[in-house]
VOGU-3710 file (C-alpha; in Angstrom, 3 decimals, decimal comma):
1> xxxxxxxxxx> 91,816/116,180/108,147  89,369/113,336/108,645  85,842/114,396/109,484  82,818/112,245/110,109  79,436/112,434/111,806  77,648/115,665/112,671  79,471/118,793/111,614  81,415/116,824/109,015  83,219/118,416/106,126  80,894/118,388/103,082
11> xxxxxxxxxx> 81,252/115,071/101,256  83,494/114,964/98,195  81,878/115,094/94,809  81,080/111,883/92,999  83,349/112,921/90,144  86,284/113,624/92,419  86,258/110,419/94,449  84,631/107,938/92,068  84,621/109,145/88,513  88,170/110,446/88,324
21> xxxxxxxxxx> 89,679/107,395/90,011  87,718/104,942/87,916  88,389/106,833/84,705  92,117/106,972/85,338  92,237/103,301/86,266  90,286/102,308/83,186  92,494/104,415/80,942  95,618/102,921/82,481  94,275/99,439/81,901  93,155/100,203/78,370
31> xxxxxxxxxx> 89,548/99,542/79,353  86,961/101,858/77,776  84,451/103,546/80,053  80,970/102,085/79,719  77,989/104,041/78,538  74,350/103,388/77,798  73,966/100,454/80,188  72,875/99,871/83,747  70,120/101,349/85,852  70,271/105,045/85,022
41> xxxxxxxxxx> 69,802/104,336/81,327  66,218/103,197/82,085  64,549/106,480/82,878  61,111/105,069/83,730  62,412/103,153/86,753  59,987/100,304/86,137  62,751/97,735/85,616  65,848/97,594/87,786  69,132/96,014/86,762  70,988/93,835/89,268
51> xxxxxxxxxx> 74,633/93,303/88,309  76,207/90,200/89,803  78,605/87,363/88,932  76,276/84,444/89,685  73,218/84,600/87,437  71,788/84,094/84,971  74,254/81,503/83,722  74,562/77,777/83,152  77,713/75,966/84,135  79,066/72,398/84,171
61> xxxxxxxxxx> 79,730/73,103/87,843  76,663/72,022/89,897  77,657/74,325/92,747  77,688/77,345/90,427  74,289/76,365/89,035  72,853/76,070/92,547  74,144/79,541/93,424  72,745/80,963/90,192  69,373/79,399/90,960  69,341/81,064/94,393
71> xxxxxxxxxx> 69,596/84,413/92,640  67,035/83,641/89,935  64,592/82,317/92,551  65,124/85,458/94,634  64,369/87,767/91,728  61,414/85,667/90,552  59,870/85,874/94,004  60,255/89,655/94,061  58,927/90,092/90,517  55,835/88,029/91,298
81> xxxxxxxxxx> 54,778/90,408/94,063  56,053/93,847/92,993  55,195/96,216/90,163  58,792/97,346/89,689  60,691/94,371/88,264  64,322/93,334/88,667  66,470/91,991/85,825  69,605/90,007/86,617  72,656/91,050/84,583  75,547/88,583/84,659
91> xxxxxxxxxx> 79,077/90,040/84,723  81,954/87,496/84,587  83,771/87,217/87,904  87,092/88,466/86,533  85,511/91,587/85,074  83,551/92,205/88,252  86,231/91,649/90,882  89,488/92,501/89,104  88,429/94,704/86,197  87,090/98,230/85,956
101> xxxxxxxxxx> 83,690/97,484/84,443  81,639/98,309/87,525  83,449/101,481/88,716  83,714/102,720/85,137  79,968/102,328/84,660  79,296/104,333/87,809  81,799/106,985/86,738  79,822/107,610/83,554  76,453/107,599/85,300  75,408/104,268/83,821
111> xxxxxxxxxx> 75,813/101,975/86,793  73,364/99,238/87,784  70,421/99,884/90,082  71,416/97,027/92,419  74,837/95,440/92,691  77,090/93,232/94,782  79,571/95,254/96,814  82,772/94,018/98,459  83,959/95,528/101,761  87,160/96,732/100,128
121> xxxxxxxxxx> 85,208/98,845/97,643  82,711/100,332/100,111  84,324/103,757/100,479  84,871/104,133/96,745  81,096/104,147/96,324  80,143/105,709/99,650  82,449/108,690/99,154  81,238/108,945/95,581  77,679/109,497/96,785  76,219/106,563/94,892
131> xxxxxxxxxx> 75,077/104,346/97,771  71,404/104,607/98,697  70,482/104,504/102,387  68,907/101,114/103,125  67,992/101,853/106,736  64,323/102,792/106,088  63,761/99,386/104,507  65,052/97,287/107,413  62,753/95,711/109,988  63,152/96,553/113,665
141> xxxxxxxxxx> 65,896/94,504/115,263  67,676/93,602/112,025  70,628/95,948/112,621  71,152/94,319/116,011  70,764/90,877/114,406  73,655/91,668/112,070  75,751/93,025/114,961  79,365/93,887/114,192  79,097/92,454/110,669  77,187/95,579/109,628
151> xxxxxxxxxx> 79,585/98,206/110,982  81,852/98,302/107,925  78,777/98,986/105,762  77,534/101,931/107,810  78,185/105,675/107,840  76,719/107,959/110,513  74,530/105,103/111,828  72,952/104,575/108,412  73,182/101,256/106,568  74,366/101,415/102,953
161> xxxxxxxxxx> 74,933/97,723/102,185  73,595/94,426/103,552  75,997/91,463/103,873  74,815/88,146/102,483  77,714/86,122/103,942  80,771/86,140/106,211  83,922/84,459/104,918  86,763/83,889/107,420  90,285/82,928/106,361  92,311/79,963/107,595
171> xxxxxxxxxx> 94,987/77,516/106,430  94,007/74,400/104,486  96,434/71,485/104,212  96,762/68,172/102,384  96,614/65,422/105,033  98,314/62,792/102,853  101,156/65,118/101,847  101,489/66,110/105,484  101,936/62,495/106,574  104,351/61,674/103,731
181> xxxxxxxxxx> 106,517/64,590/104,831  106,797/62,995/108,261  104,497/65,506/109,910  101,781/64,736/112,459  98,907/66,645/114,007  101,359/67,817/116,644  103,269/69,619/113,891  100,360/71,859/112,873  102,000/75,310/112,942  101,059/77,807/115,602
191> xxxxxxxxxx> 103,964/80,182/114,867  105,391/81,704/111,697  108,676/79,835/112,116  106,793/76,543/112,365  104,774/77,496/109,279  107,931/78,076/107,240  109,475/74,865/108,564  106,403/72,799/107,644  106,226/74,528/104,279  109,870/73,693/103,601
201> xxxxxxxxxx> 109,271/70,014/104,411  106,206/69,911/102,165  107,949/71,602/99,242  109,172/69,582/96,284  109,776/70,039/92,586  106,066/69,775/91,936  104,547/70,857/95,245  104,415/74,327/96,781  104,775/74,185/100,530  102,682/77,224/101,364
211> xxxxxxxxxx> 100,445/79,220/99,014  98,912/82,683/99,380  97,274/84,902/96,767  99,997/86,099/94,381  98,004/88,384/92,087  97,784/92,052/93,080  94,295/93,184/94,006  91,811/93,538/96,817  91,860/89,774/97,382  95,602/89,689/98,006
221> xxxxxxxxxx> 95,368/92,614/100,422  92,482/90,885/102,197  94,632/87,768/102,589  97,602/89,768/103,908  95,863/91,920/106,536  95,585/89,194/109,223  99,371/88,746/109,202  99,687/92,487/109,839  97,003/92,568/112,511  98,349/89,583/114,434
231> xxxxxxxxxx> 101,512/91,529/115,168  99,512/94,479/116,476  99,814/96,488/113,272  97,337/98,377/111,121  97,183/100,813/108,225  95,348/103,646/109,970  94,006/103,952/113,504  90,414/104,901/114,459  91,387/108,582/114,559  92,635/108,494/110,977
241> xxxxxxxxxx> 96,337/108,541/111,846  98,583/106,551/109,515  100,288/103,773/111,490  101,498/101,522/108,675  105,180/102,241/109,305  105,601/99,659/112,045  107,386/96,506/113,121  104,189/94,552/112,465  104,044/95,652/108,817  107,714/94,897/108,297
251> xxxxxxxxxx> 107,566/91,404/109,734  104,355/90,537/107,840  105,906/91,625/104,539  109,134/89,850/105,419  107,266/86,602/106,056  105,753/86,536/102,580  108,965/87,751/100,980  111,105/85,134/102,720  108,696/82,370/101,777  109,021/83,336/98,102
261> xxxxxxxxxx> 112,784/83,784/98,214  113,278/80,373/99,837  110,922/78,765/97,292  108,458/77,684/99,957  105,812/79,899/98,380  105,321/79,986/94,580  105,377/83,112/92,434  102,246/82,033/90,575  99,213/80,153/91,801  99,198/76,363/91,317
271> xxxxxxxxxx> 96,544/75,100/88,874  95,866/78,717/87,869  94,225/79,311/91,249  91,919/76,278/91,196  92,356/75,245/94,823  90,660/71,848/94,687  92,456/70,806/91,501  95,809/71,892/92,924  95,306/69,848/96,085  94,058/66,798/94,185
281> xxxxxxxxxx> 97,060/66,927/91,858  99,489/67,119/94,768  100,681/70,601/93,788  100,218/72,269/97,158  100,829/71,391/100,796  99,137/74,333/102,528  97,031/77,180/101,173  95,663/80,227/102,947  92,042/80,216/101,895  88,491/80,921/103,024
291> xxxxxxxxxx> 85,438/78,988/104,147  83,944/79,140/100,645  86,273/76,314/99,582  84,427/73,848/101,839  81,555/73,587/99,363  84,036/73,165/96,503  85,716/70,207/98,185  82,311/68,663/98,896  81,289/68,996/95,253  84,499/68,029/93,467
301> xxxxxxxxxx> 86,644/66,074/95,919  84,380/64,592/98,606  86,914/61,879/99,455  89,952/64,147/99,542  91,410/64,443/103,041  92,247/67,989/104,007  92,582/69,796/107,295  91,941/73,331/108,531  93,876/75,290/111,124  94,095/78,858/112,399
311> xxxxxxxxxx> 96,603/81,274/110,886  99,866/80,939/112,856  101,193/83,809/114,965  104,333/85,965/115,010  106,353/86,186/118,249  104,147/87,775/120,888  101,242/87,944/118,443  97,524/87,628/119,038  95,242/85,521/116,851  92,909/87,304/114,470
321> xxxxxxxxxx> 91,629/86,521/111,012  89,956/88,556/108,293  86,243/88,292/107,534  85,209/88,950/103,959  81,932/88,588/102,138  79,758/90,361/99,575  76,786/92,625/100,188  73,708/93,902/98,365  73,781/97,638/97,612  71,510/100,091/95,794
331> xxxxxxxxxx> 72,545/102,880/93,421  71,474/106,317/94,669  71,957/107,666/91,127  69,975/104,886/89,453  66,571/104,928/87,787  64,601/104,207/90,983  66,837/104,346/94,091  64,051/103,854/96,612  62,769/100,677/94,942  66,315/99,381/94,571
341> xxxxxxxxxx> 66,868/99,953/98,287  63,528/98,301/99,075  64,645/95,231/97,128  67,859/94,979/99,173  65,934/95,322/102,419  63,315/92,814/101,305  65,980/90,283/100,276  68,246/90,439/103,345  66,854/92,881/105,889  63,518/91,515/107,083
351> xxxxxxxxxx> 62,777/89,768/110,375  60,373/87,198/108,915  61,210/83,507/108,599  61,327/83,615/104,809  64,121/86,180/104,795  66,128/84,378/107,470  65,697/81,032/105,718  66,860/82,624/102,469  70,178/83,546/104,102  70,473/80,122/105,727
361> xxxxxxxxxx> 70,080/78,468/102,322  72,757/80,677/100,773  75,315/80,195/103,554  74,822/76,513/104,359  72,959/75,133/101,356  74,216/76,327/97,995  77,433/77,791/99,405  79,619/77,407/102,504  79,763/80,559/104,640  79,022/81,789/108,114
371> xxxxxxxxxx> 75,748/83,712/108,083  76,124/87,407/109,048  72,872/87,488/111,025  72,718/85,780/114,426  69,226/84,458/113,713  70,462/82,831/110,480  73,473/81,265/112,223  71,222/79,797/114,905  68,686/78,508/112,414  71,427/77,128/110,187
381> xxxxxxxxxx> 72,880/75,278/113,172  69,434/73,884/114,070  69,116/72,530/110,531  72,553/70,903/110,612  74,222/73,440/108,341  77,314/73,567/110,527  77,483/69,878/111,476  80,115/69,086/108,832  83,520/69,176/110,539  85,021/71,930/108,357
391> xxxxxxxxxx> 81,973/74,186/108,673  81,964/73,675/112,425  85,685/74,469/112,574  85,238/77,732/110,692  82,154/78,815/112,637  83,300/77,901/116,140  87,092/78,251/116,024  88,201/80,377/113,077  85,556/83,115/112,748  84,794/84,298/116,316
401> xxxxxxxxxx> 88,057/86,242/116,645  87,831/87,767/113,189  87,804/91,330/111,963  85,932/92,712/108,966  87,866/93,274/105,758  88,998/96,929/105,708  87,111/99,451/103,595  90,106/101,460/102,442  89,807/103,892/99,501  91,652/102,935/96,291
411> xxxxxxxxxx> 94,716/105,093/97,030  95,263/103,401/100,394  94,606/99,929/99,004  97,079/100,553/96,145  99,862/101,699/98,463  99,558/98,519/100,528  99,322/96,383/97,385  102,485/97,930/95,930  104,368/97,154/99,150  103,245/93,508/99,102
421> xxxxxxxxxx> 104,101/93,005/95,440  107,410/94,839/95,742  108,672/92,685/98,592  107,377/89,393/97,183  108,368/89,711/93,542  110,430/92,821/92,788  113,249/92,326/95,308  112,408/95,633/96,956  113,536/95,988/100,530  111,002/95,751/103,325
431> xxxxxxxxxx> 112,023/99,019/105,003  111,775/101,048/101,811  108,481/99,438/100,811  106,893/100,192/104,179  108,189/103,767/104,196  106,947/104,489/100,671  103,522/103,032/101,413  103,198/104,964/104,682  104,222/108,243/103,015  101,746/107,720/100,176
441> xxxxxxxxxx> 98,901/106,942/102,574  99,822/109,868/104,830  99,810/112,303/101,911  96,374/111,076/100,907  94,956/111,230/104,419  96,016/114,869/104,907  93,310/115,962/102,465  90,863/113,068/102,816  87,295/114,189/103,529  85,245/111,005/103,227
451> xxxx> 83,748/108,613/105,751  85,904/107,001/108,413  88,220/104,251/107,171  87,565/102,227/110,328
//
């Protein structure tokens, strides 16, 4: 039975909900558990480790270097004014987002003091008892400034992670390929049938008509949820009831499965997932992607003509997109949890101009995102950060009717992922895939005792 708030069931142990899951996953993947690294290995608490996938590093990509510099400047500013110092520890993106390095480190008590946390992984760490409360380190009015963007990082009105960005999803398309296929602006899809029809016309021996994430993982689930939501579906409701077995889930899975079966959607990502390269090479007509690609097109294909439109709707559906984005979090089991939390609050949770400008620079300077704080959105707009047509489109048209990426525990995420992969690539029937996923989630929820999934 789901419990939350006052009178809640005692929280699960860290070993039960974090260590065991991470250890089993690492063993299954052949990945050894880490030891002797991260924050808790430094008993004096005078130096804090900050694991991230941006810095310090040097890259031939100027955009990556600019993002790395934002992090190194941030840490340098903190270190110049605080006795407890922060050390950046670079973890390659693949290891951080798709591997088991981070959860395995936490499972062995050797996690970092500060780390980047995705919405999809929030409950893994929250239920494991390793997220430090950041609320005492936030200025008055900051929670309200974040608004709804903070809700998925809160438990019992306490803040456990601070978002640095908001990343809405939309459809990108190749304008030249669109025109060569005999399509006009009037043909921009607003329904799923129109999407498949346009994708079929754009498809060729070398071009995929319509691309979504094909690799299993939190990213693929994140990309799939809007198609479920637009039909009125969900995985669980606010009361913790499992509602995945629905028409909405079936039609969303069927859409992706049909697109693969009819060769409108590829089984593997064009250009190994390099979106800009795939578009430039003429290998893709449309690609479901996020606002972060705007800065990539500016850096590597400034003359390439692409368009952006809202995700199309199923019959009788209502528009909604998913809002992703990473957050700063502090390790409650680290060498100095209070100082780690203070760093997070200092970096992203102050009301002063310097803190707001820092977020503006990240979201509209070195990267392309919507800022999660209202004050940063307004200041970014004043400085012209959203004047570029694609940024304006995402901020004003795509993002406002968005919903935060779900914070489902690993068991729930895996059940949904298995259903997506089964329908797309294993020729498993939609009905059976939905039923199996719903039964797996229901069995888990009967004994779940962590924070609310919604």
